[in-house]
N, C-alpha and C positions, 0 to 999 in steps of 0.2 A: 132624399136619401137613396142611395143605389138599392136596387133589388139584386139580391145575390143568394144563390143556394148551392148545394153541393154539385147540382148539374152544370153550374157555371165554371167549375174548376177546369182549366185547360189541360191539354196533354202535357205532362212533365217529363217527357222522354229525355234522357241523359242528364237530367237535373239531379244535383246533390243537395240535400236538405237536412238541417239539424233542428230538432225540436227539443228544447230543454223541459224537463218535468213531464216527459212523455208517457210516463207508466200509469197515470191516473187522470181523472177529471178532464179538463179542457186540453191538456196536452195529449192524452190518449186519444180523444176524439180527433184532434188535428192530425195525428200520425195515421189513424184509421182512414180518414178522408183522403189524405195526400197519397198514402202508399197504394191506393187503388187507381191512381192516375199515372202510373207508368214511370215514376221517378227512379233514377238508376239506383240511388241509395237514399233511405230515410233514416238518419241517425236518431234513435231514441236516447236521449241523454238524461240520466237519472242517478240518484245516490244508490239506490239498492239494486244490485244486479239480479237478485232473486225475484223481486217484484217486477222488474223490467223484462226479464226472460219469460215470466209468466204471462205478461201482457202481450209480448210478441207471439207467444205460443197460441194465445186466444185469437189474436187478430188473424194470424195465418190459418187457423182452423175455420174461422168464419169467411174468409176471402182468399181464393186462390191466388189473387193478384198480389198479395201482401207478402211476397218473397224477398223484397228489397230492404226490409227493416233490420237495422244492426244496432246492437246496444253500445253506448258509450258511457262508461262510468263518469259521473260529473257531480260534485258537491260545490254548489255555488258559494257556500260559506267558508271555503277553503281555497285560498289562492293556489296553494300546492296542487290541489285537485284540478283546478281550472287550467293551469300550466301543463299539467300532464295530459289532459284531455286534448288540449290544443296541439300538443306535440305528437300524440297518437294520430289525430285527424290529419295533420300534415304529412305524416309518413304514409298515409293510405290514400289520400286524395290529392288531385292537382287543381280542383275548383270547388267553390261553394256558391250555390245559387241563392239559397234562402237560409237565414238563421232566424228562427222564430223563438224569441226569448219568452217562453211561457212561464217557466218557473221563476219565482221571485222570493224575496224575504219580505214578509208581510209587515205592515200594510199601509197605513196612511203615508208615512214618510216616503216608502218606496214607490208609491203611486204617483208622487210628486217627482221623485228622482227619475223616474222612467221617462217622462216627456222632457224634463230638463236635460238629462244627459244625451238622449237621442237627438234632440233638437241642436245641442251644442256640437254633437258629432256630425250631424248632417251638414252643418255650415262648413265643416272642415273637409269632409270626405264627399265631395260633390259628384264623384264618379260611382258612388255606390247609393242605391235607394235605401233610406233609413226611415221607417215608418212607425211612430209611437201610436199605440192604440189601446183601448180598454174594451172589454166585452160586456160591461154592465154587470148587473147582479146575476149570477149564474148558479144553478142548483148542482154544485160539486160537493165533494165530501170534505171540504175544509173545516166544516163545523165540528167534525169528529175529533179534531185536535184541541178544541176549546176547553179551557179549565173552567169547572164549575157548572152545576146543574142548571142554574138560572140562564147563563150565557148560552150554554149548549142548546137549551129549549127555545130560547129566543131566536138563535140563529137558524135553528132546524125549522121553526115555524115560519120565519121570514122567507126562508128559501122555498118552502112549500106554497107560500101565498103569492109571492112577488117575483120569484127568480125565473130566469129564462132556462129552459132545457139545456143541458150541457151540449147536446148535438148542434143546437142552434148557436149557443155561445162561442163554440169553436170556430164559427165562420168569420169572426172578426179578424182573427190572426190569419186565417187562409186567405181572406180577401186582401189583406195588407201585403201578403207574400206574392200573390198571382195576378192581382188586378192591375191593368195599365192605368187605371184612374186614380191609384194611390200615389199621392205627391210626397216626396221625401221632405222630412222636417214638419209635415202637417200633422197635427193630432187628431186622431179619429175615434169616434165611439162606435157602437153597434148600428148597423153593419155598414161601415164605410161613411158614416156621417161626420163631417168635419166639426170639431168642437173647440171651444176656447179653454176648457178645463177650469181650475180654481183660480181665485184672484191672485195666487202666488205664481201661477205658471208663466206669466209673461215677464217675470223678473229675470232679465238678462244678466245682471250682476250675480244672482244666485246660480244661474245656469253655469257661468264661468268658474265660479268658486267650486262647484260640484266637479266640473270637468278637470280643473287643475288638481283636485284632491284625488280623483280616480286615477 
C-alpha cells in the first residue's frame, strides 16, 4: 500500500479543481489541503451558499495561500442544478484538471454505483484518468443527519472507536487526484490500496445497465 501524506501533494500551479461537497467533512479537508498547493482555482461545490462561504472564510483565515477557492452552487439531487453548474463553469474556465466527486447520495447503492459507473466511463474515455475510490470509515459529521436516538448513538460510538480522522480520510481522494500511481478504472481503498470491492462490483452487465440509464 502506498505511503502518502499531505507533504506528498505536488505543486498544483495552474491547475483547476472541483471538489463536490466541499463545505464539510472529507470535502472540506480536501479543499483545505489542495488549496495550499498553488492551484489556480479550487471550486468548492455545495448546495448551501451560506455554509460554503463560511467554510471558505475560515479556510482563508487559517491559511494565506487559500486565496483561490471559489464557491459553485451544486445540488447533485437536481439535474437542473447540475446543468447550471456545468454551464457556469464552462463560461469561466477553459480547463479542468481534477474533478473530485466527494458528495454522494448515501449509501450502499451509491457505493456500488460509484465504481460501476466510473469503471464503465473509464473504458470509454481513455484520454481521461478516472479513479474510483473509497476512504474507509471516516469520523465525519454524517451521523448528525441520522434519524432515531439508537442509530445516532450507534454511529457516533462507532465513529469514535473505529473511524479514521477526517484529515487522514481526505487523503484517499487527494491521492487519486494527484498521484501518478493511480490507474484509471482501478478501484482503490485507503490510501491508494487496490481493492476488488463487493461481489457485485465485477458484474459488467450491471455496469453497462447503470451507464445506459445515466
